[in-house]
N, C-alpha and C positions, 0 to 999 in steps of 0.2 A: 154871504159865500157868490163865490165866481163861479158864473155856469155859461159855459160855450153852449149853445143849443142851436144843431142842426137839422131843420127839422123838413117836410113836403111841401112843394109849392101849390097846393092843394086846401080844400077850406078846415079839413080835418088837421094838415100838417100847422094852418097859422092860425087853429084854433089852440091847439098844445101850448103852441106860442105866445097868446093872448093869454091863456093862464097863467102863465109859469109868469109874465110880465106884469103880473096882479097879488101875486106873491109878497111877503115884505119880507127883509133882508136878503134881499138876492142883487147881486148886480150880475147882468144876461146882456150878452153877446149872441145876435141871433144870425145865423146863418139857414139860406134854402138851396135845396137844390133839388133836379128833378133825375131820373136815373140815369145811367150810365157814368161818363166822362163828368159833368157835373161833381156828383157825388166822391168821387176822389180828388177832384179841384177845392171841395171846399175840407173835405178832412184835412188837406193840407194846407190850404190857407188858419185853419183849426191850432192846427200842431205849432206854426209859424208863431202865431199871435202869441201864443203859451212860451215856447223859447225868449220871442222877444220879454214879455212879462215875469216869467218865472214864479209865478203863486201859485198855490195850490187850487184848485179849480175840480170843478166835473163837466166831462161831456157829455152831456144829455143827447142822443138822437132819438126822433120821434115819428111815429108815420114812414120810415124809409126801410128797407129791408137791403142790409148792406152783403154781398156776396163772401164768401170764404176770405176771398183774398181782400178786399177790403179790410175785412175787421183783422186779419194778420196785420196788417199793415198797422192800422192805429194803436193795436197790441204793442206789436215791437216802438211804434214812436214811443208811446208814450211811457213802455218800461226803461228806455234808453232817457226818457227826458229825468225821470223817477233816478235812475242810476248814477248820473250825471252830475244830480243836486241834490243831495240826501233830505233835503228839505220840504222838500219839496211833493205834494202827494196829489196824484192824479186816478178821481174815478171815474169812471165810464159807466154808460146807461143806456139802454134801447132796449124802447118800447115801441110794437109793432105788432102788426092785426095779419099780415100779409103773405100766407101760409110758403109761399115762396121762399122764405127764409127759416124753413127749418130747419135745414142741415148745419146754417149757421149756428141760428140757439141751440141746437144740442151740442155744438161743441166750445161755445163760448157762453160760462155762467155770467157775464151781464149782457147778454141779450135775452129779453124777457120779451115773447111771444105769445100772444093772448088774441086768436082766432075767435072770439065771442061777442069783444068787442073792439070799436073804434081805437084808436091813439089816444081821443083827447080823451074820451072816456077811461082809456089804462090809469 
């Protein structure tokens, strides 16, 4: 399984990546960002890598809450990639615990918000 994993630049974010890195049968590409422009930049980096490789994959985002615009961008780019490459399947999954992501979580089914646990525990 190929996973592009974007996570926050704190211990919770790195904890998620540490656990994933010790999962069998996964090939992982890790990216990290703080909030603001860094998130958008890393999302674009991931999309560029997927366009180059054209392999089915999962985009996993942990310990970062995306804005509605960031979610819209990501979903639109994934849809375009899948439409232009019929054999390509890209799954998006976001796991976060920050209440500031509530609006995005309500709008996107792939956005899991759990304010009771840290991202690593989710």
